[in-house]
Structure formats: structure tokens, C-alpha cells
C-alpha atoms as one frame of an Amber mdcrd trajectory, in Angstrom:
protein
-161.711 -83.143-211.901-158.245 -82.776-211.954-156.650 -80.439-208.883-153.497
 -79.170-207.744-152.220 -78.929-204.563-148.796 -76.850-204.977-146.484 -76.192
-201.988-144.208 -73.487-202.483-141.626 -71.728-200.340-138.070 -71.934-199.408
-137.153 -74.452-197.015-133.747 -72.259-195.888-135.542 -69.136-194.695-137.529
 -70.921-192.043-141.408 -70.392-192.069-141.545 -69.674-195.656-140.909 -73.146
-196.071-144.720 -73.680-194.585-146.195 -74.905-197.898-143.482 -77.088-198.381
-144.399 -78.731-194.985-147.704 -78.942-195.900-147.582 -80.935-199.021-145.064
 -83.225-197.007-148.104 -84.113-194.528-150.581 -84.346-197.094-148.376 -87.007
-199.158-149.461 -89.975-196.979-153.774 -88.641-197.352-155.830 -90.667-198.669
-156.391 -88.519-201.759-159.567 -88.715-204.139-158.399 -89.555-208.240-157.302
 -86.744-210.209-155.860 -84.784-206.966-152.070 -84.194-207.499-149.506 -83.313
-204.697-146.579 -81.727-205.602-143.434 -79.942-203.890-142.151 -76.715-206.174
-140.468 -75.158-203.388-138.792 -72.184-205.339-139.084 -73.320-208.235-142.071
 -70.771-209.179-141.346 -71.090-213.087-141.391 -74.754-213.467-145.082 -73.859
-211.538-145.776 -71.552-213.794-144.983 -73.845-217.052-147.268 -76.589-214.614
-149.910 -74.682-214.812-149.821 -73.569-218.799-151.124 -77.032-220.221-154.490
 -76.441-218.748-154.572 -79.888-216.948-156.111 -78.955-214.077-159.318 -77.743
-213.120-158.544 -76.017-209.617-155.416 -75.051-208.072-154.596 -74.952-204.365
-151.618 -73.168-203.587-149.537 -73.464-200.165-147.290 -71.003-198.984-146.063
 -68.412-196.075-148.277 -65.331-196.600-148.088 -61.972-194.441-151.164 -60.383
-193.660-149.810 -59.081-190.637-151.844 -61.456-188.443-150.636 -63.216-185.326
-148.342 -65.849-186.568-149.337 -69.393-187.236-153.236 -67.864-188.881-154.393
 -69.275-191.685-155.929 -68.226-194.738-158.221 -68.980-198.007-157.426 -66.689
-200.591-157.924 -66.072-204.277-154.613 -64.569-205.619-155.008 -61.633-208.099
-152.701 -61.656-211.281-153.692 -58.000-212.113-151.040 -55.512-211.703-148.343
 -58.537-211.599-146.020 -57.822-214.346-144.410 -61.163-215.794-142.314 -59.521
-217.919-139.104 -59.752-215.505-138.814 -62.937-213.415-136.539 -63.252-210.186
-136.897 -67.311-210.586-136.104 -67.899-206.701-138.673 -65.175-205.583-142.001
 -65.486-207.030-145.228 -64.679-205.374-147.974 -67.023-205.979-149.591 -64.185
-208.250-146.266 -63.716-209.942-146.337 -67.599-211.109-149.974 -67.026-211.800
-149.153 -63.705-213.991-146.404 -65.830-215.761-148.216 -68.395-216.606-150.997
 -66.002-218.017-148.017 -64.367-220.369-147.500 -68.009-221.431-150.737 -68.515
-222.330-152.160 -71.102-219.734-155.754 -71.479-218.565-155.241 -71.975-214.554
-158.428 -72.857-213.961-160.004 -71.841-209.890-157.016 -70.591-208.118-157.081
 -70.799-204.040-154.377 -70.114-202.095-153.982 -71.634-198.524-151.523 -69.071
-196.560-150.155 -69.414-193.106-149.101 -65.651-191.619-145.179 -66.424-191.294
-142.986 -65.540-187.355-139.477 -65.560-188.991-138.402 -65.734-192.307-134.563
 -64.940-191.570-132.303 -68.140-192.373-132.800 -71.293-191.326-134.395 -74.774
-191.612-137.052 -75.378-188.694-140.521 -73.695-188.879-141.153 -71.318-185.890
-143.286 -73.134-183.300-146.760 -71.369-184.382-146.489 -72.008-188.080-145.032
 -75.897-187.173-148.287 -76.162-185.105-150.284 -75.029-188.058-149.355 -77.346
-190.333-151.757 -80.360-189.671-154.718 -77.918-189.294-153.550 -76.551-193.223
-153.565 -80.429-194.040-156.822 -80.279-193.022-157.778 -77.361-194.834-156.501
 -78.076-198.017-158.274 -81.277-197.907-161.486 -79.858-196.953-160.966 -77.524
-199.700-160.438 -80.536-202.454-163.498 -81.850-201.305-165.047 -78.973-201.387
-163.856 -78.133-205.520-165.355 -81.536-206.172-168.516 -81.317-204.518-168.812
 -77.722-206.833-167.687 -79.265-210.385-170.476 -82.254-209.867-172.851 -79.582
-208.800-175.914 -79.408-211.178-175.604 -76.606-213.418-176.795 -73.179-211.847
-176.349 -75.032-208.143-172.595 -73.995-207.597-172.372 -72.194-204.468-169.332
 -70.611-203.254-167.464 -71.509-199.975-167.842 -69.311-196.705-164.359 -68.844
-195.678
């Protein structure tokens, strides 16, 4: 099974750099064969092209996501591409949904996609994560590792015995 863990976000906008911080933390982790961890930062177009080759069975995106909860709250979401127009793309301001829509427009098969998000406290210019978001980085890295294990277990399950994880 091939899994891509992609950190996205702008390290110059404080908490928007959350995804990049998490993949940096995962860089030293002992990962199963077939798992690739990459920092895509603000290179959403590059991520979309990476997804178009169909090289991955599963993709885990890691990003700051505002869902109006307390800063540092972690989420596991299934990004939707419906309603996202990929006809106009701002290369430096692509949401995960826009990346997936663009990959689809380019003919890409993304496989299963999950988003590990963290509620930001501050996305103003700056290169430091806020305290609650910085404190969530380790927990998010552990969550990504759990999701990797779940994705592998699901792929290895006999046909008809796959279960959706309860998050």
C-alpha cells in the first residue's frame, strides 16, 4: 500500500504552518514501507500534480483548518471536491479541496483522502506557531501514525470486512 502524508500551509503566516510542522516531526518517525511524508507548503499545484499519477492508495493531508473550535483542536475530515471550481487557481492560496479538485480536473485518481486539521489561533504574518497549535503538533503526528496504521489494516482486511474507523 502506498500512502502520502502531505503537510501544507504557509510557514510565514503563524499557525498556517501547522501542516509543515507536523511533517517535520514525522520526518524522523519509523514509518511502514510505502509511506511517503512530504512538505508541500504552499505548493498546492505541485501537490495536485503529485496526486494525478495515481501512485497513492491513500493520502493524508495535514493543514490548519478553521472550524470555529478552540485553538489547537484536532480534526480528521474527509475533504469534499464537489462545488470547488478548479478553473481559476491561485497557486499560493489553495485549500485542500481546491488541490483535490485540480487533481481531478487533471485526470488524477487520489485514492482515499483524509485531512488532519488543527484549529488555528493566529494566521497573521509571523513564523512561530501559537502556543495551543504548537502543543498540538505531537498529538497530530501521533494521530497521523494511527491513521496510517488504520489505512494499512483496512487494505489488508479480507474483502467485505473493511470497517470505517470511528473518529
